[in-house]
C-alpha positions in Angstrom: 148.4 96.9 77.6 149.2 93.4 78.2 145.8 92.1 77.3 146.0 94.3 74.0 149.1 92.6 73.2 147.7 89.2 73.8 144.5 89.7 71.8 146.9 91.2 68.8 149.1 88.0 69.0 146.2 85.7 68.9 144.8 87.3 65.9 148.1 87.0 64.3 148.3 83.2 65.5 145.1 82.8 63.8 146.1 84.5 60.6 148.6 81.7 59.8 147.0 80.1 56.7 148.4 76.7 57.2 146.4 75.2 54.4 148.0 77.7 51.9 151.5 77.3 53.3 151.1 73.4 52.8 149.6 73.9 49.3 152.3 76.2 48.1 155.1 73.7 49.5 153.7 71.2 46.9 153.2 74.0 44.1 149.7 74.5 44.3 147.6 77.8 44.8 144.8 76.6 47.2 142.7 79.5 46.6 142.6 78.9 42.9 141.7 75.2 43.2 138.4 73.5 44.5 136.0 75.8 46.5 139.1 78.4 46.9 138.7 78.1 50.5 141.8 77.8 52.5 140.8 75.3 55.0 141.5 71.4 55.5 138.4 70.4 53.3 139.6 72.2 50.4 143.0 70.8 50.8 141.4 67.3 51.0 139.8 68.0 47.5 143.0 69.5 45.9 145.8 67.3 47.6 144.6 64.5 49.4 144.5 63.1 53.0 147.9 63.9 54.5 148.2 67.4 53.4 144.5 67.8 54.6 145.4 66.4 57.9 148.3 68.5 58.7 146.2 71.7 57.6 143.6 70.5 59.8 146.2 69.8 62.8 147.7 73.5 62.2 144.5 75.3 62.0 143.3 73.4 65.3 146.5 74.2 67.1 146.2 78.1 66.5 142.9 77.9 68.4 145.0 76.0 71.4 147.9 78.4 71.4 145.7 81.7 71.6 143.8 80.4 74.4 146.9 79.1 76.2 148.2 82.5 75.8 145.2 84.1 77.5 145.1 81.7 79.9 149.1 81.9 80.8 149.5 85.6 80.7 145.7 86.9 81.7 144.6 84.2 83.4 140.9 84.9 83.2 138.2 83.4 81.5 136.9 86.4 79.9 140.2 87.0 78.4 140.9 83.4 77.4 137.6 83.4 75.5 138.6 86.8 73.9 141.9 85.5 72.9 140.2 82.4 71.2 137.6 84.6 69.4 140.7 86.6 68.0 142.2 83.5 66.5 139.0 82.7 64.9 138.7 86.1 63.4 142.4 85.8 62.4 141.7 82.7 60.6 138.5 84.0 59.0 140.1 87.4 58.0 144.1 86.8 58.0 146.1 90.1 57.7 148.5 87.7 55.5 145.7 86.9 52.8 144.5 90.4 52.4 141.6 89.4 55.1 140.1 86.5 52.9 140.5 83.6 54.9 138.6 80.3 56.1 135.6 79.7 57.9 137.1 79.1 61.6 135.8 75.5 62.2 138.9 73.7 62.9 140.3 76.7 64.8 137.3 76.8 66.7 137.3 73.4 67.9 140.9 74.2 69.0 139.7 77.1 71.1 137.0 75.0 72.5 139.6 72.2 73.4 141.1 74.4 75.9 138.1 76.7 76.8 135.6 74.0 77.5 137.0 70.3 77.0 133.5 68.7 77.3 131.9 71.2 75.2 134.5 70.5 72.6 134.2 67.0 72.7 130.4 66.9 72.3 130.8 69.6 69.6 133.4 67.4 67.6 131.4 64.3 68.1 128.3 66.0 66.4 130.5 67.2 63.5 131.9 63.6 63.2 128.3 62.0 63.1 126.8 64.6 60.7 129.9 64.3 58.5 129.9 60.3 58.4 126.4 60.1 57.7 125.7 63.0 55.0 129.4 63.4 53.9 128.9 67.2 53.9 131.3 69.1 55.8 129.7 72.1 55.6 126.4 70.7 57.2 128.5 68.9 59.9 129.8 72.4 60.9 126.7 74.2 60.9 124.8 71.4 63.1 127.9 71.1 65.3 128.4 74.7 66.0 124.3 75.5 66.1 124.3 73.2 69.2 127.4 74.8 70.8 125.3 77.3 72.9 122.9 74.8 74.1 126.0 72.3 74.9 127.8 75.3 76.6 124.8 76.2 78.7 124.5 72.6 79.9 128.3 72.1 80.7 129.3 75.5 81.7 126.2 77.4 82.7 124.9 80.6 81.4 127.9 82.9 82.2 131.1 84.3 80.0 131.7 80.9 78.3 128.1 80.4 77.3 128.1 84.2 75.5 131.5 83.3 74.0 129.8 80.4 72.3 127.2 82.0 70.9 129.7 84.8 69.2 131.5 81.8 68.0 128.5 80.3 66.6 127.4 83.4 64.9 131.1 83.9 63.3 130.8 80.1 61.8 127.4 80.4 60.6 128.1 84.1 58.7 131.1 82.4 56.9 129.1 79.4 55.9 126.5 81.7 54.0 127.3 80.2 50.4 127.4 77.0 51.8 124.0 77.1 53.0 122.6 78.5 49.9 124.3 75.5 48.0 123.2 73.0 50.6 119.5 74.3 49.9 119.8 74.1 46.3 121.5 70.6 46.6 124.7 71.8 44.9 127.1 71.5 47.6 130.0 69.5 47.2 130.6 66.3 49.6 133.8 65.5 51.4 136.4 64.5 49.2 134.4 65.6 45.9 135.8 67.5 43.5 134.3 70.9 42.8 
């Protein structure tokens, strides 16, 4: 019963749409501007750096909070990973936005920062390097998360954390389907570029 409560709570935490809330405080409907996505990249396009940073921080914190809950109340690595995945699902399919959410990248980084800190550091580093050289947030997300299972296998071995890393990677790639099409067709907007 306790595990079910923590998983549901993790999902609800993940469902908090920080980007949408921050945009609404400034009178902007984030889902009607830019790419329509609720994440920090679209906040940057629509509103600038500070609101984007706050949205990023909020989405990152959701992942941390969920895994922390799993660790404190359930203790086991399996349940920590489950809580983290529920937070990502909450972000991607938030109950507060009729299940139309973001892509889970920042929340995933938050999950990893507690679940496997060294894997998180490597994954974020790959994201930053790719983003700096290409200026494509989506490509940076895809490459960093595609590398995650390999990173996790090296850092943590091929146990429960490795299996969860595969699940997280699949969720991230699935939510980037349209971005992949635009990248292939050279139509994907770069970081900060208006859509």
